[in-house]
Backbone as JSON Lines, residues from 0, in Angstrom:
{"i":0,"aa":"X","n":[-24.69,-18.89,20.11],"ca":[-23.52,-18.37,21.22],"c":[-22.84,-17.23,20.73]}
{"i":1,"aa":"X","n":[-22.58,-16.37,21.43],"ca":[-22.15,-15.0,21.04],"c":[-20.71,-14.73,22.05]}
{"i":2,"aa":"X","n":[-19.39,-14.96,21.16],"ca":[-18.16,-14.8,22.14],"c":[-17.46,-13.4,21.45]}
{"i":3,"aa":"X","n":[-17.42,-12.25,22.29],"ca":[-16.72,-11.18,21.56],"c":[-17.35,-10.7,20.58]}
{"i":4,"aa":"X","n":[-16.75,-10.5,19.51],"ca":[-17.55,-9.98,18.02],"c":[-18.07,-11.07,17.38]}
{"i":5,"aa":"X","n":[-17.33,-12.2,17.54],"ca":[-17.93,-13.3,16.65],"c":[-19.03,-14.11,17.0]}
{"i":6,"aa":"X","n":[-20.07,-14.07,16.06],"ca":[-21.04,-15.04,16.36],"c":[-20.97,-16.49,15.83]}
{"i":7,"aa":"X","n":[-21.42,-17.25,16.68],"ca":[-21.62,-18.55,15.87],"c":[-22.54,-19.56,16.78]}
{"i":8,"aa":"X","n":[-23.35,-20.27,15.98],"ca":[-24.31,-21.29,16.46],"c":[-23.82,-22.2,17.36]}
{"i":9,"aa":"X","n":[-24.38,-23.09,18.12],"ca":[-23.75,-24.36,18.74],"c":[-23.41,-24.87,17.45]}
{"i":10,"aa":"X","n":[-22.58,-25.95,18.01],"ca":[-21.75,-26.96,16.78],"c":[-22.86,-27.78,16.35]}
{"i":11,"aa":"X","n":[-23.7,-28.07,17.18],"ca":[-24.75,-29.39,16.51],"c":[-25.66,-28.84,15.67]}
{"i":12,"aa":"X","n":[-25.92,-27.36,15.65],"ca":[-26.75,-26.68,14.5],"c":[-25.91,-26.29,13.09]}
{"i":13,"aa":"X","n":[-24.8,-26.09,13.32],"ca":[-23.77,-25.44,12.12],"c":[-22.71,-26.34,12.24]}
{"i":14,"aa":"X","n":[-22.55,-27.53,11.63],"ca":[-21.04,-28.43,12.22],"c":[-20.14,-27.67,11.41]}
{"i":15,"aa":"X","n":[-20.37,-26.85,10.3],"ca":[-19.18,-26.06,9.72],"c":[-18.59,-25.1,10.33]}
{"i":16,"aa":"X","n":[-19.11,-24.66,11.22],"ca":[-19.1,-23.48,12.04],"c":[-18.06,-23.7,13.01]}
{"i":17,"aa":"X","n":[-16.33,-23.27,12.96],"ca":[-15.9,-23.83,14.01],"c":[-15.81,-22.85,15.28]}
{"i":18,"aa":"X","n":[-15.91,-23.5,16.41],"ca":[-15.93,-22.51,17.53],"c":[-14.62,-21.52,17.89]}
{"i":19,"aa":"X","n":[-15.43,-20.91,18.58],"ca":[-14.05,-19.65,19.09],"c":[-12.94,-20.11,19.62]}
{"i":20,"aa":"X","n":[-11.47,-20.08,18.63],"ca":[-10.5,-20.55,19.28],"c":[-9.36,-19.49,19.58]}
{"i":21,"aa":"X","n":[-8.23,-20.02,20.17],"ca":[-6.94,-19.15,20.2],"c":[-6.89,-18.79,18.84]}
{"i":22,"aa":"X","n":[-6.93,-19.28,17.66],"ca":[-6.17,-18.91,16.28],"c":[-7.06,-17.68,16.03]}
{"i":23,"aa":"X","n":[-8.5,-17.98,16.24],"ca":[-9.27,-16.66,15.9],"c":[-9.07,-15.46,16.71]}
{"i":24,"aa":"X","n":[-8.84,-15.73,18.02],"ca":[-8.28,-14.51,18.81],"c":[-7.18,-13.93,18.43]}
{"i":25,"aa":"X","n":[-6.07,-14.74,18.26],"ca":[-4.87,-13.92,17.73],"c":[-4.97,-13.46,16.13]}
{"i":26,"aa":"X","n":[-5.71,-13.99,15.43],"ca":[-5.98,-13.01,14.24],"c":[-6.99,-11.71,14.39]}
{"i":27,"aa":"X","n":[-7.27,-11.58,15.53],"ca":[-8.36,-10.43,15.87],"c":[-7.58,-9.28,15.68]}
{"i":28,"aa":"X","n":[-6.4,-9.45,16.41],"ca":[-5.86,-7.9,16.52],"c":[-5.39,-7.52,14.85]}
{"i":29,"aa":"X","n":[-5.28,-8.44,14.21],"ca":[-4.63,-7.93,12.69],"c":[-6.11,-7.42,12.16]}
{"i":30,"aa":"X","n":[-7.1,-7.85,12.48],"ca":[-8.16,-7.32,11.73],"c":[-8.3,-5.72,12.55]}
{"i":31,"aa":"X","n":[-8.27,-5.73,13.49],"ca":[-8.44,-4.51,14.22],"c":[-7.32,-3.48,13.83]}
{"i":32,"aa":"X","n":[-6.09,-4.16,13.73],"ca":[-5.11,-3.11,13.09],"c":[-5.23,-2.52,11.85]}
{"i":33,"aa":"X","n":[-6.01,-3.61,11.2],"ca":[-6.41,-3.06,9.67],"c":[-6.92,-1.92,9.84]}
{"i":34,"aa":"X","n":[-8.09,-1.89,10.35],"ca":[-9.38,-1.06,10.55],"c":[-8.44,0.24,10.99]}
{"i":35,"aa":"X","n":[-7.71,0.26,12.03],"ca":[-6.96,1.39,12.8],"c":[-5.98,1.89,11.47]}
{"i":36,"aa":"X","n":[-5.35,0.85,10.72],"ca":[-4.47,1.64,9.69],"c":[-5.62,2.33,8.71]}
{"i":37,"aa":"X","n":[-6.81,1.64,8.51],"ca":[-7.53,2.28,7.29],"c":[-7.74,3.83,7.88]}
{"i":38,"aa":"X","n":[-7.95,3.99,8.74],"ca":[-8.48,5.27,9.79],"c":[-7.32,6.21,9.82]}
{"i":39,"aa":"X","n":[-6.18,5.8,9.58],"ca":[-4.86,6.62,9.59],"c":[-4.88,7.67,8.36]}
{"i":40,"aa":"X","n":[-4.57,8.91,8.54],"ca":[-4.69,9.84,7.8],"c":[-3.18,9.63,6.58]}
{"i":41,"aa":"X","n":[-2.36,9.14,7.14],"ca":[-1.1,8.48,6.24],"c":[-1.03,7.27,5.51]}
{"i":42,"aa":"X","n":[-2.21,6.49,5.93],"ca":[-2.15,5.17,5.02],"c":[-3.22,5.03,4.07]}
{"i":43,"aa":"X","n":[-4.3,4.45,4.58],"ca":[-5.02,4.44,3.29],"c":[-6.41,5.33,3.43]}
{"i":44,"aa":"X","n":[-6.43,5.8,4.4],"ca":[-6.87,7.54,4.57],"c":[-8.91,7.23,4.53]}
{"i":45,"aa":"X","n":[-9.37,6.63,5.3],"ca":[-11.16,6.84,4.95],"c":[-11.31,8.24,5.54]}
{"i":46,"aa":"X","n":[-10.73,9.09,6.33],"ca":[-11.14,10.3,6.45],"c":[-10.07,11.08,5.83]}
{"i":47,"aa":"X","n":[-10.46,12.37,5.28],"ca":[-11.58,12.88,5.29],"c":[-12.61,12.3,4.06]}
{"i":48,"aa":"X","n":[-13.9,12.24,4.09],"ca":[-14.59,11.74,3.08],"c":[-15.54,12.85,2.6]}
{"i":49,"aa":"X","n":[-15.52,13.22,1.32],"ca":[-16.21,14.07,0.84],"c":[-17.3,13.69,0.08]}
{"i":50,"aa":"X","n":[-18.04,12.63,0.71],"ca":[-19.37,12.21,0.05],"c":[-20.58,12.28,0.81]}
{"i":51,"aa":"X","n":[-21.4,12.25,-0.09],"ca":[-22.89,12.5,1.05],"c":[-23.94,11.15,0.62]}
{"i":52,"aa":"X","n":[-23.92,10.52,-0.34],"ca":[-25.12,9.75,-1.17],"c":[-24.54,8.45,-0.52]}
{"i":53,"aa":"X","n":[-25.0,7.48,0.0],"ca":[-24.74,5.9,0.39],"c":[-24.22,5.54,-0.74]}
{"i":54,"aa":"X","n":[-24.09,5.68,-2.03],"ca":[-23.59,4.72,-3.06],"c":[-22.21,5.45,-3.2]}
{"i":55,"aa":"X","n":[-21.86,6.83,-2.95],"ca":[-20.64,7.06,-2.89],"c":[-19.72,6.89,-1.81]}
{"i":56,"aa":"X","n":[-20.57,6.78,-0.58],"ca":[-19.61,6.43,0.67],"c":[-19.32,5.07,0.67]}
{"i":57,"aa":"X","n":[-20.23,4.02,0.09],"ca":[-19.95,2.67,-0.23],"c":[-18.81,2.52,-1.16]}
{"i":58,"aa":"X","n":[-19.02,3.14,-2.15],"ca":[-17.61,3.2,-3.25],"c":[-16.62,3.38,-2.51]}
{"i":59,"aa":"X","n":[-16.47,4.48,-1.55],"ca":[-15.22,5.18,-0.94],"c":[-14.84,4.3,-0.03]}
{"i":60,"aa":"X","n":[-15.91,3.39,0.63],"ca":[-15.36,2.18,1.53],"c":[-14.68,1.45,0.9]}
{"i":61,"aa":"X","n":[-15.48,0.78,-0.34],"ca":[-14.51,-0.53,-0.68],"c":[-13.31,-0.1,-1.58]}
{"i":62,"aa":"X","n":[-13.17,1.22,-1.87],"ca":[-11.62,1.68,-2.51],"c":[-10.68,1.63,-1.05]}
{"i":63,"aa":"X","n":[-11.15,2.28,0.05],"ca":[-10.41,2.04,1.27],"c":[-10.07,0.67,1.6]}
{"i":64,"aa":"X","n":[-10.96,-0.24,1.23],"ca":[-10.71,-1.69,1.78],"c":[-9.78,-2.23,1.08]}
{"i":65,"aa":"X","n":[-9.73,-1.86,-0.42],"ca":[-9.05,-2.58,-1.52],"c":[-7.85,-2.04,-1.32]}
{"i":66,"aa":"X","n":[-7.37,-0.71,-0.79],"ca":[-6.0,-0.33,-0.59],"c":[-5.53,-0.85,0.44]}
{"i":67,"aa":"X","n":[-6.36,-1.17,1.57],"ca":[-5.74,-1.58,2.5],"c":[-5.08,-3.11,2.25]}
{"i":68,"aa":"X","n":[-6.16,-3.94,1.48],"ca":[-5.81,-5.12,1.16],"c":[-4.52,-5.22,0.13]}
{"i":69,"aa":"X","n":[-4.43,-4.68,-0.67],"ca":[-3.25,-4.41,-1.4],"c":[-1.96,-4.22,-0.86]}
{"i":70,"aa":"X","n":[-2.08,-3.02,0.21],"ca":[-0.9,-2.65,1.06],"c":[-0.44,-3.84,1.81]}
{"i":71,"aa":"X","n":[-1.5,-4.56,2.46],"ca":[-1.12,-5.7,3.4],"c":[-0.53,-6.76,2.51]}
{"i":72,"aa":"X","n":[-0.95,-7.23,1.01],"ca":[-0.24,-7.93,0.37],"c":[1.47,-7.63,0.33]}
{"i":73,"aa":"X","n":[1.59,-6.29,-0.14],"ca":[2.76,-5.66,-0.42],"c":[3.41,-5.9,0.96]}
{"i":74,"aa":"X","n":[2.86,-5.51,2.31],"ca":[3.51,-5.67,3.38],"c":[3.95,-7.51,3.56]}
{"i":75,"aa":"X","n":[3.13,-8.32,3.49],"ca":[3.09,-9.78,3.41],"c":[4.53,-9.98,2.75]}
{"i":76,"aa":"X","n":[4.64,-9.56,1.0],"ca":[5.57,-9.69,0.41],"c":[6.91,-9.5,0.88]}
{"i":77,"aa":"X","n":[6.91,-8.44,1.48],"ca":[8.14,-7.92,1.95],"c":[8.38,-8.84,3.17]}
{"i":78,"aa":"X","n":[7.46,-9.32,3.94],"ca":[7.93,-10.26,5.09],"c":[8.67,-11.34,4.91]}
{"i":79,"aa":"X","n":[8.0,-11.82,3.64],"ca":[8.52,-12.96,3.14],"c":[10.25,-13.03,2.61]}
{"i":80,"aa":"X","n":[10.33,-11.67,2.22],"ca":[11.81,-11.31,1.93],"c":[12.64,-10.78,2.93]}
{"i":81,"aa":"X","n":[12.13,-11.05,4.09],"ca":[12.85,-10.78,5.15],"c":[12.55,-9.12,5.8]}
{"i":82,"aa":"X","n":[11.78,-8.27,5.45],"ca":[11.71,-6.99,5.48],"c":[10.55,-6.88,6.49]}
{"i":83,"aa":"X","n":[10.76,-6.69,7.76],"ca":[9.25,-6.46,8.76],"c":[9.38,-4.77,8.79]}
{"i":84,"aa":"X","n":[8.05,-4.41,8.24],"ca":[7.97,-3.02,8.37],"c":[6.37,-2.6,8.69]}
{"i":85,"aa":"X","n":[5.92,-1.57,9.19],"ca":[4.43,-1.1,9.21],"c":[3.85,-1.01,7.98]}
{"i":86,"aa":"X","n":[2.71,-0.79,7.66],"ca":[2.08,-0.34,6.65],"c":[2.05,1.45,6.62]}
{"i":87,"aa":"X","n":[1.66,1.7,7.49],"ca":[2.28,3.56,7.88],"c":[3.84,3.76,7.3]}
{"i":88,"aa":"X","n":[4.56,2.97,7.84],"ca":[5.91,3.38,7.55],"c":[6.15,2.87,5.99]}
{"i":89,"aa":"X","n":[5.79,1.6,5.68],"ca":[6.1,1.43,4.2],"c":[5.45,2.42,3.47]}
{"i":90,"aa":"X","n":[4.45,2.91,3.32],"ca":[3.81,4.04,2.48],"c":[4.68,5.36,2.64]}
{"i":91,"aa":"X","n":[4.84,5.67,4.07],"ca":[5.88,6.79,4.06],"c":[7.37,6.59,3.33]}
{"i":92,"aa":"X","n":[7.81,5.55,3.5],"ca":[9.09,5.42,2.89],"c":[9.14,5.59,1.57]}
{"i":93,"aa":"X","n":[8.16,4.64,0.61],"ca":[7.75,4.39,-0.54],"c":[7.52,5.92,-1.3]}
{"i":94,"aa":"X","n":[6.93,6.58,-0.75],"ca":[6.31,7.89,-1.13],"c":[7.37,8.75,-1.3]}
{"i":95,"aa":"X","n":[8.6,8.69,-0.28],"ca":[9.94,9.43,-0.24],"c":[10.63,9.25,-1.58]}
{"i":96,"aa":"X","n":[10.31,8.23,-2.06],"ca":[11.35,7.63,-3.5],"c":[10.65,8.37,-4.48]}
{"i":97,"aa":"X","n":[11.23,9.33,-5.06],"ca":[10.84,9.81,-6.46],"c":[11.66,9.98,-7.64]}
{"i":98,"aa":"X","n":[10.91,10.16,-8.81],"ca":[11.96,9.89,-10.11],"c":[11.47,11.46,-10.53]}
{"i":99,"aa":"X","n":[12.63,12.11,-10.98],"ca":[12.54,13.31,-11.4],"c":[12.99,13.59,-12.75]}
{"i":100,"aa":"X","n":[12.52,14.24,-13.71],"ca":[13.0,14.49,-15.2],"c":[13.31,15.95,-15.04]}
{"i":101,"aa":"X","n":[14.82,15.79,-15.35],"ca":[15.4,17.06,-15.55],"c":[15.4,17.53,-17.0]}
{"i":102,"aa":"X","n":[15.16,18.77,-17.24],"ca":[15.06,19.1,-18.59],"c":[15.87,19.98,-18.88]}
{"i":103,"aa":"X","n":[16.7,19.74,-19.85],"ca":[17.97,20.66,-20.41],"c":[17.64,21.48,-21.59]}
{"i":104,"aa":"X","n":[18.33,22.59,-22.03],"ca":[18.19,23.43,-23.4],"c":[18.62,22.33,-24.54]}
{"i":105,"aa":"X","n":[17.9,22.46,-25.68],"ca":[18.5,21.86,-26.72],"c":[19.97,22.03,-27.08]}
{"i":106,"aa":"X","n":[20.67,21.07,-27.45],"ca":[22.37,21.65,-28.11],"c":[22.05,22.07,-29.52]}
{"i":107,"aa":"X","n":[23.07,22.89,-29.71],"ca":[23.07,23.48,-31.02],"c":[23.26,22.21,-31.91]}
{"i":108,"aa":"X","n":[22.54,22.33,-33.22],"ca":[22.85,21.13,-34.26],"c":[23.28,22.19,-35.61]}
{"i":109,"aa":"X","n":[23.8,21.16,-36.55],"ca":[24.23,21.97,-37.85],"c":[22.77,22.02,-38.77]}
{"i":110,"aa":"X","n":[22.59,21.05,-38.66],"ca":[20.96,21.09,-39.33],"c":[20.0,20.54,-38.83]}
{"i":111,"aa":"X","n":[18.52,20.67,-38.99],"ca":[17.59,20.55,-38.52],"c":[16.81,21.03,-37.42]}
{"i":112,"aa":"X","n":[16.21,20.54,-36.9],"ca":[15.53,20.92,-35.39],"c":[16.22,20.01,-34.16]}
{"i":113,"aa":"X","n":[16.65,20.95,-33.41],"ca":[17.29,20.85,-32.09],"c":[16.15,20.2,-31.29]}
{"i":114,"aa":"X","n":[16.21,18.91,-30.49],"ca":[15.27,18.5,-29.5],"c":[15.52,18.88,-28.01]}
{"i":115,"aa":"X","n":[15.02,19.17,-27.21],"ca":[15.27,19.51,-25.9],"c":[15.71,18.09,-25.49]}
{"i":116,"aa":"X","n":[16.57,18.31,-24.2],"ca":[17.07,16.92,-23.64],"c":[16.68,16.63,-22.17]}
{"i":117,"aa":"X","n":[16.17,15.33,-21.9],"ca":[15.65,15.07,-20.73],"c":[16.28,13.94,-20.08]}
{"i":118,"aa":"X","n":[16.59,14.13,-18.89],"ca":[17.12,13.07,-18.18],"c":[16.3,12.64,-16.93]}
{"i":119,"aa":"X","n":[16.06,11.62,-16.71],"ca":[15.4,11.01,-15.53],"c":[16.23,10.48,-14.44]}
{"i":120,"aa":"X","n":[16.17,10.98,-13.19],"ca":[17.09,10.41,-12.15],"c":[16.01,10.09,-11.18]}
{"i":121,"aa":"X","n":[16.4,9.44,-9.95],"ca":[15.87,9.1,-8.64],"c":[16.6,9.73,-7.71]}
{"i":122,"aa":"X","n":[15.61,10.02,-6.64],"ca":[16.13,10.72,-5.69],"c":[16.94,9.78,-4.74]}
{"i":123,"aa":"X","n":[17.8,10.46,-4.01],"ca":[18.83,9.79,-3.02],"c":[18.11,8.99,-2.22]}
{"i":124,"aa":"X","n":[18.52,7.54,-2.08],"ca":[17.86,6.73,-1.17],"c":[18.82,6.0,-0.07]}
{"i":125,"aa":"X","n":[18.06,6.21,1.03],"ca":[18.8,5.4,2.17],"c":[18.91,3.95,2.37]}
{"i":126,"aa":"X","n":[19.47,3.18,3.14],"ca":[19.61,1.94,2.98],"c":[17.99,0.99,2.99]}
{"i":127,"aa":"X","n":[17.19,1.75,3.81],"ca":[16.08,1.03,3.96],"c":[15.43,1.29,2.78]}
{"i":128,"aa":"X","n":[15.44,2.15,2.35],"ca":[14.35,2.47,0.91],"c":[15.16,1.63,-0.43]}
{"i":129,"aa":"X","n":[16.61,1.64,-0.36],"ca":[17.0,0.74,-1.23],"c":[16.66,-0.46,-1.28]}
{"i":130,"aa":"X","n":[16.56,-1.04,0.16],"ca":[16.32,-2.41,0.15],"c":[14.81,-2.67,-0.17]}
{"i":131,"aa":"X","n":[13.82,-1.85,0.18],"ca":[12.63,-1.63,-0.35],"c":[12.34,-1.72,-2.2]}
{"i":132,"aa":"X","n":[13.28,-0.81,-2.57],"ca":[13.22,-0.7,-4.03],"c":[13.68,-1.79,-4.55]}
{"i":133,"aa":"X","n":[14.5,-2.5,-4.02],"ca":[15.07,-3.89,-4.54],"c":[14.12,-4.96,-4.19]}
{"i":134,"aa":"X","n":[13.63,-5.03,-3.35],"ca":[12.91,-6.26,-2.65],"c":[11.42,-6.18,-3.67]}
{"i":135,"aa":"X","n":[11.17,-4.98,-4.12],"ca":[9.83,-4.88,-4.75],"c":[10.09,-4.56,-6.43]}
{"i":136,"aa":"X","n":[11.54,-4.84,-6.68],"ca":[11.79,-4.8,-8.13],"c":[11.15,-3.33,-8.89]}
{"i":137,"aa":"X","n":[11.29,-2.48,-8.28],"ca":[10.66,-1.17,-8.69],"c":[11.3,-0.4,-9.76]}
{"i":138,"aa":"X","n":[12.69,-1.1,-10.02],"ca":[13.07,-0.56,-11.34],"c":[12.71,-0.77,-12.41]}
{"i":139,"aa":"X","n":[11.64,-1.55,-12.63],"ca":[10.82,-2.23,-13.84],"c":[10.12,-0.88,-14.08]}
{"i":140,"aa":"X","n":[9.44,-0.03,-13.13],"ca":[8.87,1.3,-13.55],"c":[9.22,2.52,-13.9]}
{"i":141,"aa":"X","n":[10.52,2.56,-13.68],"ca":[11.49,3.51,-14.34],"c":[11.33,3.96,-15.26]}
{"i":142,"aa":"X","n":[11.59,5.44,-15.86],"ca":[11.44,5.85,-17.24],"c":[12.57,4.81,-17.79]}
{"i":143,"aa":"X","n":[12.39,4.57,-19.34],"ca":[13.69,3.83,-19.84],"c":[14.82,4.68,-20.08]}
{"i":144,"aa":"X","n":[14.9,5.99,-20.15],"ca":[16.21,6.5,-20.02],"c":[16.89,6.79,-18.78]}
{"i":145,"aa":"X","n":[16.35,6.73,-17.75],"ca":[16.8,6.68,-16.26],"c":[17.97,5.76,-16.53]}
């Protein structure tokens, strides 16, 4: 028996194969949305693919699927914390958060060699970015002197 894109033998041939149900149908849109996201140039970015050999195309596809999996898990983790956001928006909003190193000239010292000073600061965040930053505990990845 073939229903849509799901192939399944009759129940008496493969008892472990569940018949097509509304549960499978509801999950189908998530799968299709995942592939749509993978083709999005701002998300996991299947295109452009600068590979010509079969092996490199397979590896590229593997990396794209892994990226989609990781971002989907991140989206799920945020959903459990009450933040409902699309994958494309999540990537865009997180990409806008930047940590900058500000280098200052060294201060004069009486003896020895003066070291240049660096200060690490985060870009200004709006409330949505701040919520993402805190929900994902991104402060643990900041430079220690920030």
